[in-house]
N, C-alpha and C positions, 0 to 999 in steps of 0.2 A: 588533388581533385576536390572541387567544391561540393559540399554536402547539399543535397536537394531533398528536403523533407516534403512529402506529399500527404497532406492531411485528408482524412476521409471520414464520412459517417453515413449511416442510414438509419432511419427510424421505421423502415418497413419491417413488419413482423413475420412475413413469410421468409424463412431462413435462406432459401435459395435466392430469392429476389434481393434480399438484404446484402448477401455477399456479392452478388452481381453489381449492385449499385456501389457498394463499398470499393470493389476492385476497379470499376470504371472511373471513380474519382481519383484513385491512386494513379491510374494511367498504365499504359502498356510498355513503357520503357523498362530497362533492366533494373530490378529492385534487389537490393542486397538483403533487406530484412523488412518484415511486416510485424508491427506490434498492435494489438487490438484489445479492447475490453468490451464485454457484451452483457446484455440483460440475461438474467436466468430464465426469463419467460420463453425463450426460444426452444424449439425442439432441437436440443443440442446434438443429437445423433446426426440430424440432417445438416445442421450448421457446420459441424466438424468435417463431414464429408465434402461439403461445398468449399470450405477453406482449403482442404487438401487438394481438391481437383482444380482449384483456381490459381493457387500460388505455388511456384516452383522453389521459391527462396524459403529460408527459415521463417517460421510464423509463430509468434509468441503471444499468449493471451490467457484470459480467465474470465469467469463470470464476476459481475460487479454489483455494487449497490448504487449504481449511478455512474455516469462517465463525465469526463471533462474533455471538451474538444473546442472546435472553432466557434461554437455558439455558447461557450461557457459550460454550465452544468446541464447535462442531458440525462433524462430519467429513464429512457428506454432505448432499444435498438443497439447498434454497434458503433463504436468510435475507435479510431486508430490512425496509423500513418505508415507509409512506406518510406524507407530510407535508402538513398543511393549516395555514392561518394567513397567507395572503398571500405565499407564495413565488413568485418569478419565476425561471424557468430558461431559459437560452440555451445549448444544447449544440452543439458544433462537432466534427464528425468529421474527424480528421486521418489521411489515408491517401494515398499510402504514407508510411512513416516515413523514407524516404530523401530526401524533397523536401517540406519543410513551410513554407518561407519565405513563400509566398503565403498559405497558410492562417493563419499567425500574423499577418501583416499585416491580413488580413480580420478576425480576432478582435480585434486591437487597435483597429481602426476601429469595429467594432460596440460594443465596450466604451466607447469615447470618447463615442459618440452616446448610449448608454444612460445613462451617468453624467450627461450634460447634461440629459437628460429626467427622470431620477429621482435628483436629487442627495442625497436624504434617505435612501437605502437603503444598507445594509451589504452588501458583496459578498465572496464567496470563490470560488476556482476549485477544482473537484474533477477531478483528472486520473487517468484509468484508462488503462493502456497495456499493450500486448503485452509480457509479462514475459520473452520470449525475443528481443526485437528488438535489444537492446543500444543502443537509441536514447534511453534516458531522460535521460542526462546532458545531451546537446545540446538535446533538445527542451524540457525544463523550464527550462534556463538561458535559452534564447531566449524562451520564453513569458514568464517572470518579468521579463526585461529590457524587453520591449516593451509589456506590458499595464499598466504603471504600478502604482499603489498597491493591488493586489489580492493578498491572501495566497493561496497555493496549497498544498493538501495532496493527496496521492494515493498510489496503490499500483499495483504491477506485477502484472498478472493471473498466476495460477498454474494448475498442472495436477497437483497432488498429487505433486510431486517426480518426475514422469516426464520432464520437460524435452523434451517432444515438440511440443506446440502449446498456446498460451494465447490465449484468445479474448475479444474485446471486443464487447459488444452495441452495435449501431450506432444504436439508438433507433427502428429501423423494421423490426423483425422478423428481423434477421439477426445471427448471431455471426460475426465475421471476425477473421483474424490480420493482422499487420503494420499495426496501426492503433492509434489512441488516440481516446478521447472526452474532450473538455475541456468541462466544464459550469460556467458561471458562474451561481451561485445567489445571488439577492438577497433580502433580508429586512429588515424594520424592527427585528427583534430584535438584541440584542447578539451578537457572535460573537468567538471568540478561537481562534487556532491554537496548537498546541504540539507538541513532540516530546520523547520520553524514551527513554533507553537505560540499560542497567545494567552497562556495561563501562567500565573505566578502563584506561589503559596500565599494563602490568606491567613487571617489571624486565628481561625477556628481549627484546632488540632485534635486529632483522634488517634487512639492507640489500637492497633490491630492485636487483639488479645487471643484470637484463635483463627487459624487459616489453614487451607490445604493448597499450597502453591501448585502442586501437580494438576489439580482440577481448576485452578484459578478461582478458588472460593475464599471469600472472607466470611467466616462463620460468626465471629463475635467482634464487636468494637466496644471498647471501654467496658468489657464484661457483660454487654447486653447483646441480644440478637442483632446482627449487623445491620439489617435493613431498618430496624426500629431506631437504633442509635443514629444512623445516618440521617433518617427522616427528621428526627428530633433536632439534630444540629441545624437543619434547614428551616425549622419551624413548620414542618409538614407532617402528614401521616404516611404510613406505608402505602396506603391506597393512592396517594398523590404521586408516587414515584413512577415516572414515565421515561422513555428514552430522551425526551427533550430536557427533563430535569437533570438526568445524568450528563447530558452534553454540556449543560451550563454550570454544573457543579462537580467537576471531576475531583478525584483525589490526586494530590501532588506530593511526590517524594523529592527530597533534596539530597543529592550526593555531591559533596564539595560545594561548589557554587552553582551547580547545574540542576535545574528542576526537571523532573520527569513525570509525565502525566500517567496515572493509572485509572482509566475510565471504567465505569460500571456498565455492564451489558444488560443485566436483568436481576429482578428479585425472584428468589425461589420460594417454594411453598413453605419451607422451614425458616424463612426470613433470613437465610444466607444471601450473599450477593455474589453473582458470577461476574468476573471482570474480563476485560479484553487482554490483560497481561497478568502474569503471575505476581503475587504479592506475598511477602513473608510475614510470619507471625512475629510480633514484638516490635514492628516498625511503627514509628510515629509519622502520620501523614497529615497534611493540611487540606482543607477544602479550597480548591483553586479559585482565584479571582481573575477575571478576564481583563486583558488589555485590549486595545482597539485592534480587531483582527485585520482590518483593511490596512492600517498603518504597519503592523508587523509583517504582513505579506509584502507590501511595497519595499520595506526595509530589507527583507530577505533577498528580493530580486535585485535591488541595488547593490547589495553586498556581492551577489553572484557576478554582477557586471564589473566589479573591481578585479575579478580574476579573468573573466571572459567578456570582452568588450561588447560583443553582439551575439549572444547565443542564438543559434538557428532553431533549436528545439530544446524544450525541457520536458523530460518524462517525469510525471509526478504521481505520487501515491498519497491520497488525502483521506484522512479518517472520516467515516460516515458521520460520526458525532459532530464533527466540525460543520459539515453541510447541514445537519439538522438544526444546529444553533443559528447558522446563517439564515436559513429559511424562517425560523421562528422570529428572528429579529428583522426580517425583511431586507437583508443586505446580500442575499445570495446572488442577485444579478450584478451588484457592484463588485463582489468578489469574483464572479465569473468574468467580468470585463477585464479585471486585473490579470486573470489567468490567460485570457485571449491575447492581451497586449504583450504578454511575455512568452507566447508561443508554447503554452503548456498542453500536453496531451496526457491523459491519465484517467484515474478512476477513484471512486469512493470505496474505501477499504474497511475491513474488520481489524485492522492493525497494520503497522508499518515497520519496515526493517531499515536500519541505518547502521552500516558496518556490522559490528557484532551484537547489536542490540535489537530487541523487539520492543517497539514503543507504540503509543496510541495517542489519539487526539492531537496528531502531529501531521505536518506535510513534509514528506521526504522527497527529494528530487535529484536528478542528474541533469546538468546543463551541458550541452554539446556545442562547441564553437563551429563557425563556418569553415 
């Protein structure tokens, strides 16, 4: 059965009208699955009830810091798609995020049984998680370790850089914090996961001399208050540090030959730095140097097409700091066009998941063939 993705969006801010317009664009034919990403500005109680009353199929989504749809980057409203073509979805609500061992064991057993019943299907996991929970590293590592040979991509919910409350749709009419939804999606079509970033380690290296990984805090760099040392390395003052500065000058760790970005979220009153990912004391990091983001994105999609000739849809999780940089450099519309050309639906995140890792300043995606 050929896959039929039906893209939809609405920028109406009345939640009931927005869901109505969104559903009308998806259409009335039998839908296997709806995936959506929405603005945190909605009355989420009303939006959640409208979604439950409108769609009979599984419905997966969260609040975002901007969406990616058929018009490229969208800053408000709701964006998503309906999928038909024989998709099977098993969604698992994980709450609270402080105690998930039993939930993961249940997921692993359900997957084992499903794989025995339907051995011919391809599967991937889509993980959407409270972006302020600081639980992503542990949760995705445990999930990936226990569920076997199932690739995972995902994103941390956002709230337009307010850092107040990020919400997950529970699949049953409610948006809730301190939760994750893990959806295992099965299809007969080819799938492939990928990640792309456009930063490489630069020549300026810094030593993390004091950190609190559990709180994602860097307390000292080179023996100095972290914000002060970071600002000095850039030739700036602490007062100059903004989200745009962070987006253009992330910290980069290298494991083997693979660079991993550790982006800074904010400066705290004590001059410590809160990051989007945990970072360990004693590590040497470099200030990242950007490659051409348009070229790296083109190359990533071309590489995907070496596996899947003509993907009918790509579900993407793109770090909010990437979008901030694109906007600052005036290339957001160009990047948006590349996304549209490659049939991307997705959102701007507070962090991304790729298999067993929580990463950031990265685009992670799953491509699905026709």
